[in-house]
C-alpha positions as CSV (number, residue, x, y, z in Angstrom):
1,M,43.0,9.8,5.1
2,A,41.1,11.5,2.3
3,A,39.3,14.8,3.4
4,A,35.4,14.6,4.4
5,K,33.3,15.6,1.5
6,N,31.0,18.9,2.5
7,P,27.3,17.3,3.0
8,K,24.5,18.6,0.7
9,P,22.8,21.5,1.7
10,R,19.5,21.1,3.4
11,P,16.7,21.8,1.2
12,K,14.7,25.3,2.0
13,K,11.5,24.7,0.7
14,F,9.5,21.1,0.6
15,R,9.1,21.6,-3.1
16,D,13.2,20.7,-3.0
17,L,12.7,17.5,-1.2
18,P,13.0,14.5,-3.3
19,L,10.7,11.9,-4.2
20,V,11.8,9.1,-2.1
21,S,9.2,6.7,-3.4
22,P,10.3,4.5,-6.4
23,P,9.1,4.4,-8.8
24,K,7.5,7.9,-8.5
25,I,4.0,7.7,-7.6
26,N,3.1,11.4,-8.1
27,G,4.7,14.0,-10.3
28,E,6.9,17.0,-8.8
29,E,3.7,19.2,-10.0
30,T,0.9,17.7,-7.9
31,S,2.9,16.2,-4.7
32,T,3.1,18.0,-1.7
33,L,4.4,17.0,1.6
34,L,1.8,15.2,2.9
35,S,1.2,13.1,0.0
36,R,5.1,12.0,-0.2
37,I,4.1,10.9,3.6
38,V,1.3,8.6,2.5
39,D,3.1,7.6,-0.6
40,N,6.0,6.4,1.3
41,H,3.9,4.9,4.0
42,Y,1.9,2.8,1.7
43,L,5.3,1.7,-0.2
44,R,6.6,0.7,3.1
45,L,3.7,-1.8,4.1
46,N,4.6,-3.5,0.7
47,L,1.1,-4.4,0.0
48,K,2.0,-5.1,-3.5
49,T,4.1,-8.7,-2.5
50,L,1.6,-9.2,0.5
51,W,-1.7,-10.2,-1.8
52,T,-1.1,-13.5,-3.6
53,P,-4.0,-15.6,-4.7
54,E,-3.4,-17.9,-1.8
55,R,-4.5,-14.8,0.4
56,V,-7.3,-13.6,-1.3
57,N,-8.9,-17.6,-1.2
58,R,-7.7,-17.5,2.5
59,M,-9.8,-14.0,3.2
60,C,-12.7,-15.1,1.1
61,G,-12.8,-18.7,3.0
62,Y,-12.8,-16.3,6.5
63,L,-15.5,-14.3,5.2
64,R,-17.4,-16.9,3.5
65,W,-17.7,-14.9,0.6
66,T,-16.5,-15.7,-3.2
67,V,-14.0,-14.2,-4.9
68,Y,-16.6,-12.3,-7.0
69,E,-18.5,-11.2,-4.2
70,L,-15.3,-9.9,-3.3
71,S,-14.7,-8.5,-6.1
72,S,-17.7,-6.6,-6.4
73,M,-17.1,-5.3,-2.8
74,I,-13.9,-3.2,-3.8
75,N,-16.1,-2.4,-7.0
76,L,-13.7,-4.5,-9.1
77,P,-15.0,-6.3,-12.5
78,H,-15.3,-10.1,-12.2
79,T,-13.0,-10.4,-15.5
80,D,-10.5,-8.2,-13.7
81,M,-10.1,-10.4,-10.6
82,K,-10.5,-13.9,-12.5
83,K,-7.4,-12.2,-14.9
84,Y,-5.5,-11.0,-11.4
85,L,-5.7,-14.3,-9.8
86,A,-4.7,-15.8,-12.7
87,K,-1.9,-14.0,-13.5
88,G,-0.8,-14.0,-9.2
89,T,-0.6,-9.9,-9.2
90,F,-3.0,-7.2,-8.3
91,P,-2.9,-3.4,-8.9
92,D,-1.5,-1.2,-6.4
93,T,-5.4,0.0,-5.8
94,V,-6.8,-3.5,-5.4
95,C,-4.2,-4.4,-3.0
96,W,-5.0,-1.3,-0.7
97,S,-8.7,-1.9,-1.3
98,L,-8.3,-5.5,0.0
99,T,-6.1,-4.6,2.6
100,F,-8.7,-2.1,4.1
101,I,-11.5,-5.2,3.8
102,E,-9.2,-7.0,6.2
103,V,-8.4,-4.3,8.3
104,C,-12.0,-3.6,8.9
105,L,-13.6,-7.2,8.9
106,M,-10.7,-9.3,10.2
107,P,-8.8,-7.6,12.9
108,N,-6.5,-9.7,14.9
109,V,-7.0,-12.7,12.9
110,L,-3.8,-13.1,10.5
111,K,-0.3,-13.6,11.8
112,D,1.3,-12.4,8.9
113,Y,-0.5,-8.9,9.3
114,P,1.9,-5.9,7.5
115,L,1.6,-3.4,10.2
116,S,3.3,-3.3,13.5
117,P,1.2,-2.8,16.7
118,G,0.2,0.4,17.3
119,E,0.6,1.2,13.4
120,T,-2.5,2.6,11.6
121,F,-3.5,1.5,8.2
122,I,-4.4,4.8,7.3
123,P,-1.2,7.2,8.2
124,T,-2.0,9.8,10.5
125,V,0.4,13.2,10.4
126,K,0.6,15.2,13.5
127,N,0.6,19.2,12.8
């Protein structure tokens, strides 16, 4: 039986904590413990895979908006929305904005909601 390896020493300062959000969302110089918690919260929600053209169209149908009205609501140029719909993927900031609208205007409507019961879309950190 092989001898157990010594565990790595615990970091002494939060700056020594690794950035666990692959890919690195924020750099070493600007990241803080809170920003890492927030980044990991949204990474875990996996919003990028949640938003598809079908989901956008479903949201628009429920809200009775066109995709271009929705685009204006999140301050996105209509040409960009058209491009993202054709491509079938959306940037992280667009996914966040769409989810925020969904959380605010369509609570308890969808069965494929990314949050568990009691979980909040905006991460909360207790002091």
